[in-house]
PQR file of N, CA, C, O and H, with PARSE charges and radii, in Angstrom:
ATOM      1  N   MET A   1       1.800   4.275   9.179 -0.4000 1.5000
ATOM      2  CA  MET A   1       2.854   4.695  10.077 -0.0000 2.0000
ATOM      3  C   MET A   1       3.082   6.184   9.881  0.5500 1.7000
ATOM      4  O   MET A   1       2.969   6.705   8.771 -0.5500 1.4000
ATOM      5  N   THR A   2       3.396   6.844  10.949 -0.4000 1.5000
ATOM      6  CA  THR A   2       3.827   8.236  10.888 -0.0000 2.0000
ATOM      7  C   THR A   2       5.105   8.354  11.695  0.5500 1.7000
ATOM      8  O   THR A   2       5.403   7.509  12.540 -0.5500 1.4000
ATOM      9  H   THR A   2       3.487   6.422  11.850  0.4000 1.0000
ATOM     10  N   TYR A   3       5.851   9.405  11.428 -0.4000 1.5000
ATOM     11  CA  TYR A   3       7.136   9.588  12.082 -0.0000 2.0000
ATOM     12  C   TYR A   3       7.059  10.735  13.079  0.5500 1.7000
ATOM     13  O   TYR A   3       6.557  11.808  12.746 -0.5500 1.4000
ATOM     14  H   TYR A   3       5.609  10.091  10.741  0.4000 1.0000
ATOM     15  N   LYS A   4       7.554  10.523  14.305 -0.4000 1.5000
ATOM     16  CA  LYS A   4       7.552  11.547  15.348 -0.0000 2.0000
ATOM     17  C   LYS A   4       8.863  11.461  16.115  0.5500 1.7000
ATOM     18  O   LYS A   4       9.171  10.419  16.692 -0.5500 1.4000
ATOM     19  H   LYS A   4       7.962   9.651  14.575  0.4000 1.0000
ATOM     20  N   ASN A   5       9.641  12.543  16.131 -0.4000 1.5000
ATOM     21  CA  ASN A   5      10.863  12.612  16.937 -0.0000 2.0000
ATOM     22  C   ASN A   5      11.764  11.393  16.761  0.5500 1.7000
ATOM     23  O   ASN A   5      12.162  10.754  17.735 -0.5500 1.4000
ATOM     24  H   ASN A   5       9.390  13.390  15.662  0.4000 1.0000
ATOM     25  N   LYS A   6      12.077  11.083  15.513 -0.4000 1.5000
ATOM     26  CA  LYS A   6      12.939   9.939  15.178 -0.0000 2.0000
ATOM     27  C   LYS A   6      12.379   8.617  15.682  0.5500 1.7000
ATOM     28  O   LYS A   6      13.123   7.669  15.936 -0.5500 1.4000
ATOM     29  H   LYS A   6      11.754  11.602  14.722  0.4000 1.0000
ATOM     30  N   GLN A   7      11.076   8.566  15.822 -0.4000 1.5000
ATOM     31  CA  GLN A   7      10.384   7.317  16.122 -0.0000 2.0000
ATOM     32  C   GLN A   7       9.336   7.104  15.042  0.5500 1.7000
ATOM     33  O   GLN A   7       8.844   8.062  14.445 -0.5500 1.4000
ATOM     34  H   GLN A   7      10.472   9.336  15.616  0.4000 1.0000
ATOM     35  N   THR A   8       9.002   5.869  14.800 -0.4000 1.5000
ATOM     36  CA  THR A   8       7.989   5.529  13.819 -0.0000 2.0000
ATOM     37  C   THR A   8       6.757   5.024  14.555  0.5500 1.7000
ATOM     38  O   THR A   8       6.832   4.079  15.340 -0.5500 1.4000
ATOM     39  H   THR A   8       9.402   5.091  15.285  0.4000 1.0000
ATOM     40  N   GLU A   9       5.620   5.666  14.290 -0.4000 1.5000
ATOM     41  CA  GLU A   9       4.356   5.203  14.846 -0.0000 2.0000
ATOM     42  C   GLU A   9       3.803   4.162  13.874  0.5500 1.7000
ATOM     43  O   GLU A   9       3.442   4.498  12.746 -0.5500 1.4000
ATOM     44  H   GLU A   9       5.560   6.434  13.652  0.4000 1.0000
ATOM     45  N   VAL A  10       3.735   2.916  14.299 -0.4000 1.5000
ATOM     46  CA  VAL A  10       3.399   1.791  13.433 -0.0000 2.0000
ATOM     47  C   VAL A  10       1.965   1.345  13.695  0.5500 1.7000
ATOM     48  O   VAL A  10       1.585   1.087  14.837 -0.5500 1.4000
ATOM     49  H   VAL A  10       4.028   2.643  15.215  0.4000 1.0000
ATOM     50  N   PHE A  11       1.175   1.258  12.629 -0.4000 1.5000
ATOM     51  CA  PHE A  11      -0.187   0.731  12.701 -0.0000 2.0000
ATOM     52  C   PHE A  11      -0.156  -0.661  12.086  0.5500 1.7000
ATOM     53  O   PHE A  11       0.303  -0.824  10.955 -0.5500 1.4000
ATOM     54  H   PHE A  11       1.485   1.468  11.702  0.4000 1.0000
ATOM     55  N   PHE A  12      -0.640  -1.670  12.816 -0.4000 1.5000
ATOM     56  CA  PHE A  12      -0.576  -3.029  12.289 -0.0000 2.0000
ATOM     57  C   PHE A  12      -1.717  -3.881  12.819  0.5500 1.7000
ATOM     58  O   PHE A  12      -2.360  -3.548  13.814 -0.5500 1.4000
ATOM     59  H   PHE A  12      -1.012  -1.538  13.734  0.4000 1.0000
ATOM     60  N   GLU A  13      -1.951  -4.991  12.126 -0.4000 1.5000
ATOM     61  CA  GLU A  13      -2.935  -5.991  12.531 -0.0000 2.0000
ATOM     62  C   GLU A  13      -2.180  -7.263  12.872  0.5500 1.7000
ATOM     63  O   GLU A  13      -1.215  -7.624  12.199 -0.5500 1.4000
ATOM     64  H   GLU A  13      -1.428  -5.262  11.317  0.4000 1.0000
ATOM     65  N   TYR A  14      -2.630  -7.943  13.930 -0.4000 1.5000
ATOM     66  CA  TYR A  14      -1.968  -9.175  14.353 -0.0000 2.0000
ATOM     67  C   TYR A  14      -2.994 -10.144  14.922  0.5500 1.7000
ATOM     68  O   TYR A  14      -4.131  -9.766  15.205 -0.5500 1.4000
ATOM     69  H   TYR A  14      -3.414  -7.649  14.476  0.4000 1.0000
ATOM     70  N   ARG A  15      -2.581 -11.396  15.088 -0.4000 1.5000
ATOM     71  CA  ARG A  15      -3.421 -12.422  15.704 -0.0000 2.0000
ATOM     72  C   ARG A  15      -2.975 -12.607  17.147  0.5500 1.7000
ATOM     73  O   ARG A  15      -1.785 -12.773  17.416 -0.5500 1.4000
ATOM     74  H   ARG A  15      -1.658 -11.703  14.858  0.4000 1.0000
ATOM     75  N   ASP A  16      -3.935 -12.580  18.084 -0.4000 1.5000
ATOM     76  CA  ASP A  16      -3.598 -12.785  19.495 -0.0000 2.0000
ATOM     77  C   ASP A  16      -3.549 -14.277  19.824  0.5500 1.7000
ATOM     78  O   ASP A  16      -3.640 -15.114  18.925 -0.5500 1.4000
ATOM     79  H   ASP A  16      -4.901 -12.446  17.865  0.4000 1.0000
ATOM     80  N   ASP A  17      -3.408 -14.611  21.099 -0.4000 1.5000
ATOM     81  CA  ASP A  17      -3.296 -16.011  21.529 -0.0000 2.0000
ATOM     82  C   ASP A  17      -4.542 -16.834  21.210  0.5500 1.7000
ATOM     83  O   ASP A  17      -4.466 -18.059  21.116 -0.5500 1.4000
ATOM     84  H   ASP A  17      -3.335 -13.932  21.829  0.4000 1.0000
ATOM     85  N   TYR A  18      -5.686 -16.172  21.042 -0.4000 1.5000
ATOM     86  CA  TYR A  18      -6.939 -16.858  20.733 -0.0000 2.0000
ATOM     87  C   TYR A  18      -7.262 -16.806  19.243  0.5500 1.7000
ATOM     88  O   TYR A  18      -8.385 -17.108  18.838 -0.5500 1.4000
ATOM     89  H   TYR A  18      -5.748 -15.177  21.118  0.4000 1.0000
ATOM     90  N   ASN A  19      -6.268 -16.420  18.417 -0.4000 1.5000
ATOM     91  CA  ASN A  19      -6.373 -16.321  16.961 -0.0000 2.0000
ATOM     92  C   ASN A  19      -7.391 -15.268  16.518  0.5500 1.7000
ATOM     93  O   ASN A  19      -7.947 -15.363  15.424 -0.5500 1.4000
ATOM     94  H   ASN A  19      -5.356 -16.175  18.746  0.4000 1.0000
ATOM     95  N   MET A  20      -7.633 -14.270  17.363 -0.4000 1.5000
ATOM     96  CA  MET A  20      -8.526 -13.165  17.024 -0.0000 2.0000
ATOM     97  C   MET A  20      -7.703 -12.052  16.384  0.5500 1.7000
ATOM     98  O   MET A  20      -6.598 -11.753  16.835 -0.5500 1.4000
ATOM     99  H   MET A  20      -7.181 -14.193  18.252  0.4000 1.0000
ATOM    100  N   LEU A  21      -8.245 -11.441  15.329 -0.4000 1.5000
ATOM    101  CA  LEU A  21      -7.562 -10.348  14.654 -0.0000 2.0000
ATOM    102  C   LEU A  21      -7.665  -9.085  15.501  0.5500 1.7000
ATOM    103  O   LEU A  21      -8.765  -8.671  15.867 -0.5500 1.4000
ATOM    104  H   LEU A  21      -9.142 -11.685  14.962  0.4000 1.0000
ATOM    105  N   GLN A  22      -6.539  -8.477  15.810 -0.4000 1.5000
ATOM    106  CA  GLN A  22      -6.484  -7.267  16.628 -0.0000 2.0000
ATOM    107  C   GLN A  22      -5.756  -6.175  15.851  0.5500 1.7000
ATOM    108  O   GLN A  22      -4.939  -6.468  14.978 -0.5500 1.4000
ATOM    109  H   GLN A  22      -5.646  -8.813  15.513  0.4000 1.0000
ATOM    110  N   LYS A  23      -6.053  -4.916  16.168 -0.4000 1.5000
ATOM    111  CA  LYS A  23      -5.338  -3.778  15.590 -0.0000 2.0000
ATOM    112  C   LYS A  23      -4.597  -3.075  16.709  0.5500 1.7000
ATOM    113  O   LYS A  23      -5.098  -2.978  17.829 -0.5500 1.4000
ATOM    114  H   LYS A  23      -6.717  -4.678  16.877  0.4000 1.0000
ATOM    115  N   LYS A  24      -3.409  -2.587  16.411 -0.4000 1.5000
ATOM    116  CA  LYS A  24      -2.594  -1.975  17.447 -0.0000 2.0000
ATOM    117  C   LYS A  24      -1.718  -0.897  16.831  0.5500 1.7000
ATOM    118  O   LYS A  24      -1.395  -0.940  15.644 -0.5500 1.4000
ATOM    119  H   LYS A  24      -3.001  -2.666  15.501  0.4000 1.0000
ATOM    120  N   THR A  25      -1.341   0.070  17.661 -0.4000 1.5000
ATOM    121  CA  THR A  25      -0.405   1.120  17.292 -0.0000 2.0000
ATOM    122  C   THR A  25       0.733   1.104  18.298  0.5500 1.7000
ATOM    123  O   THR A  25       0.495   1.030  19.504 -0.5500 1.4000
ATOM    124  H   THR A  25      -1.604   0.105  18.625  0.4000 1.0000
ATOM    125  N   MET A  26       1.969   1.173  17.814 -0.4000 1.5000
ATOM    126  CA  MET A  26       3.142   1.212  18.693 -0.0000 2.0000
ATOM    127  C   MET A  26       4.134   2.229  18.164  0.5500 1.7000
ATOM    128  O   MET A  26       4.178   2.498  16.963 -0.5500 1.4000
ATOM    129  H   MET A  26       2.162   1.233  16.835  0.4000 1.0000
ATOM    130  N   LEU A  27       4.930   2.794  19.060 -0.4000 1.5000
ATOM    131  CA  LEU A  27       6.045   3.649  18.670 -0.0000 2.0000
ATOM    132  C   LEU A  27       7.323   2.829  18.710  0.5500 1.7000
ATOM    133  O   LEU A  27       7.654   2.238  19.738 -0.5500 1.4000
ATOM    134  H   LEU A  27       4.894   2.576  20.035  0.4000 1.0000
ATOM    135  N   LEU A  28       8.042   2.791  17.595 -0.4000 1.5000
ATOM    136  CA  LEU A  28       9.329   2.104  17.516 -0.0000 2.0000
ATOM    137  C   LEU A  28      10.413   3.137  17.254  0.5500 1.7000
ATOM    138  O   LEU A  28      10.181   4.107  16.532 -0.5500 1.4000
ATOM    139  H   LEU A  28       7.774   3.272  16.760  0.4000 1.0000
ATOM    140  N   ASP A  29      11.598   2.939  17.833 -0.4000 1.5000
ATOM    141  CA  ASP A  29      12.702   3.876  17.639 -0.0000 2.0000
ATOM    142  C   ASP A  29      13.231   3.789  16.219  0.5500 1.7000
ATOM    143  O   ASP A  29      13.346   2.701  15.655 -0.5500 1.4000
ATOM    144  H   ASP A  29      11.786   2.151  18.420  0.4000 1.0000
ATOM    145  N   GLY A  30      13.553   4.941  15.645 -0.4000 1.5000
ATOM    146  CA  GLY A  30      14.138   5.007  14.312 -0.0000 2.0000
ATOM    147  C   GLY A  30      13.095   5.288  13.254  0.5500 1.7000
ATOM    148  O   GLY A  30      11.895   5.140  13.483 -0.5500 1.4000
ATOM    149  H   GLY A  30      13.460   5.825  16.103  0.4000 1.0000
ATOM    150  N   ILE A  31      13.576   5.699  12.084 -0.4000 1.5000
ATOM    151  CA  ILE A  31      12.727   5.924  10.923 -0.0000 2.0000
ATOM    152  C   ILE A  31      12.715   4.606  10.150  0.5500 1.7000
ATOM    153  O   ILE A  31      13.724   4.222   9.559 -0.5500 1.4000
ATOM    154  H   ILE A  31      14.551   5.819  11.898  0.4000 1.0000
ATOM    155  N   LEU A  32      11.586   3.921  10.153 -0.4000 1.5000
ATOM    156  CA  LEU A  32      11.497   2.570   9.597 -0.0000 2.0000
ATOM    157  C   LEU A  32      10.510   2.508   8.444  0.5500 1.7000
ATOM    158  O   LEU A  32       9.580   3.310   8.364 -0.5500 1.4000
ATOM    159  H   LEU A  32      10.766   4.232  10.633  0.4000 1.0000
ATOM    160  N   ASN A  33      10.723   1.546   7.551 -0.4000 1.5000
ATOM    161  CA  ASN A  33       9.700   1.256   6.551 -0.0000 2.0000
ATOM    162  C   ASN A  33       8.878   0.068   7.050  0.5500 1.7000
ATOM    163  O   ASN A  33       9.151  -0.462   8.127 -0.5500 1.4000
ATOM    164  H   ASN A  33      11.479   0.894   7.617  0.4000 1.0000
ATOM    165  N   ALA A  34       7.895  -0.346   6.293 -0.4000 1.5000
ATOM    166  CA  ALA A  34       6.981  -1.401   6.747 -0.0000 2.0000
ATOM    167  C   ALA A  34       7.693  -2.737   6.949  0.5500 1.7000
ATOM    168  O   ALA A  34       7.366  -3.471   7.881 -0.5500 1.4000
ATOM    169  H   ALA A  34       7.673   0.085   5.418  0.4000 1.0000
ATOM    170  N   PHE A  35       8.660  -3.063   6.092 -0.4000 1.5000
ATOM    171  CA  PHE A  35       9.369  -4.344   6.223 -0.0000 2.0000
ATOM    172  C   PHE A  35      10.231  -4.375   7.474  0.5500 1.7000
ATOM    173  O   PHE A  35      10.276  -5.388   8.173 -0.5500 1.4000
ATOM    174  H   PHE A  35       8.926  -2.466   5.335  0.4000 1.0000
ATOM    175  N   GLN A  36      10.914  -3.274   7.762 -0.4000 1.5000
ATOM    176  CA  GLN A  36      11.739  -3.206   8.969 -0.0000 2.0000
ATOM    177  C   GLN A  36      10.864  -3.273  10.216  0.5500 1.7000
ATOM    178  O   GLN A  36      11.196  -3.970  11.175 -0.5500 1.4000
ATOM    179  H   GLN A  36      10.877  -2.452   7.195  0.4000 1.0000
ATOM    180  N   ALA A  37       9.752  -2.550  10.202 -0.4000 1.5000
ATOM    181  CA  ALA A  37       8.842  -2.547  11.352 -0.0000 2.0000
ATOM    182  C   ALA A  37       8.263  -3.940  11.582  0.5500 1.7000
ATOM    183  O   ALA A  37       8.171  -4.389  12.725 -0.5500 1.4000
ATOM    184  H   ALA A  37       9.483  -1.983   9.423  0.4000 1.0000
ATOM    185  N   GLU A  38       7.876  -4.621  10.519 -0.4000 1.5000
ATOM    186  CA  GLU A  38       7.327  -5.971  10.651 -0.0000 2.0000
ATOM    187  C   GLU A  38       8.365  -6.916  11.248  0.5500 1.7000
ATOM    188  O   GLU A  38       8.033  -7.735  12.105 -0.5500 1.4000
ATOM    189  H   GLU A  38       7.951  -4.257   9.590  0.4000 1.0000
ATOM    190  N   ASP A  39       9.609  -6.814  10.806 -0.4000 1.5000
ATOM    191  CA  ASP A  39      10.683  -7.653  11.332 -0.0000 2.0000
ATOM    192  C   ASP A  39      10.881  -7.426  12.831  0.5500 1.7000
ATOM    193  O   ASP A  39      11.046  -8.386  13.584 -0.5500 1.4000
ATOM    194  H   ASP A  39       9.878  -6.149  10.110  0.4000 1.0000
ATOM    195  N   ILE A  40      10.865  -6.174  13.268 -0.4000 1.5000
ATOM    196  CA  ILE A  40      11.022  -5.853  14.691 -0.0000 2.0000
ATOM    197  C   ILE A  40       9.840  -6.385  15.501  0.5500 1.7000
ATOM    198  O   ILE A  40      10.028  -6.964  16.571 -0.5500 1.4000
ATOM    199  H   ILE A  40      10.731  -5.394  12.656  0.4000 1.0000
ATOM    200  N   LEU A  41       8.623  -6.189  14.991 -0.4000 1.5000
ATOM    201  CA  LEU A  41       7.430  -6.642  15.710 -0.0000 2.0000
ATOM    202  C   LEU A  41       7.398  -8.162  15.865  0.5500 1.7000
ATOM    203  O   LEU A  41       6.949  -8.671  16.893 -0.5500 1.4000
ATOM    204  H   LEU A  41       8.471  -5.718  14.121  0.4000 1.0000
ATOM    205  N   ILE A  42       7.864  -8.880  14.864 -0.4000 1.5000
ATOM    206  CA  ILE A  42       7.880 -10.350  14.937 -0.0000 2.0000
ATOM    207  C   ILE A  42       9.001 -10.838  15.841  0.5500 1.7000
ATOM    208  O   ILE A  42       8.765 -11.647  16.739 -0.5500 1.4000
ATOM    209  H   ILE A  42       8.228  -8.468  14.029  0.4000 1.0000
ATOM    210  N   ASN A  43      10.221 -10.356  15.614 -0.4000 1.5000
ATOM    211  CA  ASN A  43      11.391 -10.899  16.312 -0.0000 2.0000
ATOM    212  C   ASN A  43      11.549 -10.390  17.740  0.5500 1.7000
ATOM    213  O   ASN A  43      11.918 -11.165  18.622 -0.5500 1.4000
ATOM    214  H   ASN A  43      10.413  -9.700  14.884  0.4000 1.0000
ATOM    215  N   GLN A  44      11.280  -9.108  17.994 -0.4000 1.5000
ATOM    216  CA  GLN A  44      11.485  -8.569  19.337 -0.0000 2.0000
ATOM    217  C   GLN A  44      10.248  -8.676  20.217  0.5500 1.7000
ATOM    218  O   GLN A  44      10.359  -8.908  21.421 -0.5500 1.4000
ATOM    219  H   GLN A  44      10.980  -8.479  17.277  0.4000 1.0000
ATOM    220  N   TYR A  45       9.069  -8.507  19.623 -0.4000 1.5000
ATOM    221  CA  TYR A  45       7.848  -8.478  20.422 -0.0000 2.0000
ATOM    222  C   TYR A  45       7.005  -9.742  20.292  0.5500 1.7000
ATOM    223  O   TYR A  45       6.087  -9.945  21.087 -0.5500 1.4000
ATOM    224  H   TYR A  45       8.979  -8.318  18.645  0.4000 1.0000
ATOM    225  N   GLY A  46       7.290 -10.591  19.318 -0.4000 1.5000
ATOM    226  CA  GLY A  46       6.603 -11.872  19.186 -0.0000 2.0000
ATOM    227  C   GLY A  46       5.184 -11.809  18.645  0.5500 1.7000
ATOM    228  O   GLY A  46       4.403 -12.732  18.877 -0.5500 1.4000
ATOM    229  H   GLY A  46       8.036 -10.426  18.672  0.4000 1.0000
ATOM    230  N   PHE A  47       4.828 -10.747  17.929 -0.4000 1.5000
ATOM    231  CA  PHE A  47       3.489 -10.650  17.347 -0.0000 2.0000
ATOM    232  C   PHE A  47       3.362 -11.577  16.142  0.5500 1.7000
ATOM    233  O   PHE A  47       4.337 -11.812  15.428 -0.5500 1.4000
ATOM    234  H   PHE A  47       5.462  -9.998  17.740  0.4000 1.0000
ATOM    235  N   LYS A  48       2.155 -12.104  15.921 -0.4000 1.5000
ATOM    236  CA  LYS A  48       1.835 -12.866  14.710 -0.0000 2.0000
ATOM    237  C   LYS A  48       1.203 -11.868  13.739  0.5500 1.7000
ATOM    238  O   LYS A  48      -0.012 -11.674  13.747 -0.5500 1.4000
ATOM    239  H   LYS A  48       1.363 -11.913  16.501  0.4000 1.0000
ATOM    240  N   ILE A  49       2.015 -11.249  12.918 -0.4000 1.5000
ATOM    241  CA  ILE A  49       1.603 -10.122  12.085 -0.0000 2.0000
ATOM    242  C   ILE A  49       0.751 -10.583  10.909  0.5500 1.7000
ATOM    243  O   ILE A  49       1.092 -11.542  10.217 -0.5500 1.4000
ATOM    244  H   ILE A  49       3.003 -11.407  12.912  0.4000 1.0000
ATOM    245  N   GLU A  50      -0.359  -9.887  10.694 -0.4000 1.5000
ATOM    246  CA  GLU A  50      -1.184 -10.064   9.504 -0.0000 2.0000
ATOM    247  C   GLU A  50      -0.848  -8.989   8.474  0.5500 1.7000
ATOM    248  O   GLU A  50      -0.680  -9.284   7.291 -0.5500 1.4000
ATOM    249  H   GLU A  50      -0.635  -9.107  11.257  0.4000 1.0000
ATOM    250  N   LYS A  51      -0.751  -7.730   8.936 -0.4000 1.5000
ATOM    251  CA  LYS A  51      -0.500  -6.626   8.011 -0.0000 2.0000
ATOM    252  C   LYS A  51       0.125  -5.465   8.768  0.5500 1.7000
ATOM    253  O   LYS A  51      -0.295  -5.132   9.876 -0.5500 1.4000
ATOM    254  H   LYS A  51      -0.887  -7.491   9.898  0.4000 1.0000
ATOM    255  N   VAL A  52       1.139  -4.850   8.156 -0.4000 1.5000
ATOM    256  CA  VAL A  52       1.704  -3.601   8.650 -0.0000 2.0000
ATOM    257  C   VAL A  52       1.401  -2.564   7.585  0.5500 1.7000
ATOM    258  O   VAL A  52       1.730  -2.759   6.415 -0.5500 1.4000
ATOM    259  H   VAL A  52       1.481  -5.121   7.256  0.4000 1.0000
ATOM    260  N   TYR A  53       0.780  -1.467   7.978 -0.4000 1.5000
ATOM    261  CA  TYR A  53       0.396  -0.450   7.013 -0.0000 2.0000
ATOM    262  C   TYR A  53       1.607   0.367   6.597  0.5500 1.7000
ATOM    263  O   TYR A  53       2.478   0.659   7.416 -0.5500 1.4000
ATOM    264  H   TYR A  53       0.512  -1.308   8.928  0.4000 1.0000
ATOM    265  N   GLU A  54       1.660   0.734   5.327 -0.4000 1.5000
ATOM    266  CA  GLU A  54       2.771   1.520   4.791 -0.0000 2.0000
ATOM    267  C   GLU A  54       2.845   2.871   5.494  0.5500 1.7000
ATOM    268  O   GLU A  54       1.822   3.423   5.900 -0.5500 1.4000
ATOM    269  H   GLU A  54       0.953   0.497   4.662  0.4000 1.0000
ATOM    270  N   PRO A  55       4.067   3.406   5.638 -0.5600 1.5000
ATOM    271  CA  PRO A  55       4.212   4.691   6.320  0.2800 2.0000
ATOM    272  C   PRO A  55       3.648   5.829   5.483  0.5500 1.7000
ATOM    273  O   PRO A  55       3.724   5.821   4.254 -0.5500 1.4000
ATOM    274  N   SER A  56       3.086   6.799   6.172 -0.4000 1.5000
ATOM    275  CA  SER A  56       2.669   8.009   5.478 -0.0000 2.0000
ATOM    276  C   SER A  56       3.891   8.907   5.352  0.5500 1.7000
ATOM    277  O   SER A  56       4.925   8.636   5.962 -0.5500 1.4000
ATOM    278  H   SER A  56       3.024   6.806   7.170  0.4000 1.0000
ATOM    279  N   LYS A  57       3.784   9.938   4.593 -0.4000 1.5000
ATOM    280  CA  LYS A  57       4.927  10.822   4.385 -0.0000 2.0000
ATOM    281  C   LYS A  57       4.956  11.974   5.383  0.5500 1.7000
ATOM    282  O   LYS A  57       5.754  12.899   5.234 -0.5500 1.4000
ATOM    283  H   LYS A  57       2.944  10.158   4.097  0.4000 1.0000
ATOM    284  N   ARG A  58       4.094  11.929   6.400 -0.4000 1.5000
ATOM    285  CA  ARG A  58       4.069  12.995   7.401 -0.0000 2.0000
ATOM    286  C   ARG A  58       5.197  12.788   8.401  0.5500 1.7000
ATOM    287  O   ARG A  58       5.335  11.707   8.973 -0.5500 1.4000
ATOM    288  H   ARG A  58       3.446  11.178   6.521  0.4000 1.0000
ATOM    289  N   VAL A  59       5.993  13.809   8.608 -0.4000 1.5000
ATOM    290  CA  VAL A  59       7.078  13.754   9.588 -0.0000 2.0000
ATOM    291  C   VAL A  59       6.835  14.860  10.596  0.5500 1.7000
ATOM    292  O   VAL A  59       6.697  16.026  10.226 -0.5500 1.4000
ATOM    293  H   VAL A  59       5.881  14.688   8.143  0.4000 1.0000
ATOM    294  N   TYR A  60       6.783  14.495  11.879 -0.4000 1.5000
ATOM    295  CA  TYR A  60       6.559  15.462  12.945 -0.0000 2.0000
ATOM    296  C   TYR A  60       7.860  15.672  13.695  0.5500 1.7000
ATOM    297  O   TYR A  60       8.650  14.744  13.866 -0.5500 1.4000
ATOM    298  H   TYR A  60       6.896  13.548  12.180  0.4000 1.0000
ATOM    299  N   SER A  61       8.075  16.910  14.144 -0.4000 1.5000
ATOM    300  CA  SER A  61       9.293  17.161  14.934 -0.0000 2.0000
ATOM    301  C   SER A  61       8.933  17.596  16.336  0.5500 1.7000
ATOM    302  O   SER A  61       9.820  17.853  17.150 -0.5500 1.4000
ATOM    303  H   SER A  61       7.433  17.664  14.004  0.4000 1.0000
TER
END
C-alpha cells in the first residue's frame, strides 16, 4: 500500500467467483493499515481476501 492525498493505495489478492486467485489495486479513503483495509474490502466491497500487503512508508502529496 502507498498513501496519496489522504487515500491509501491498497494492493491485495482475492478469490473471484470462480475461486481463481486475482491481484488488484484500489484507492481507499483515509490513511489505513493492512487490517483496516482488509476489513473495508471484505465488508464494503465483498471481496474474498487472501492477502493484503503491508503499507509502504512512502507518502505522496
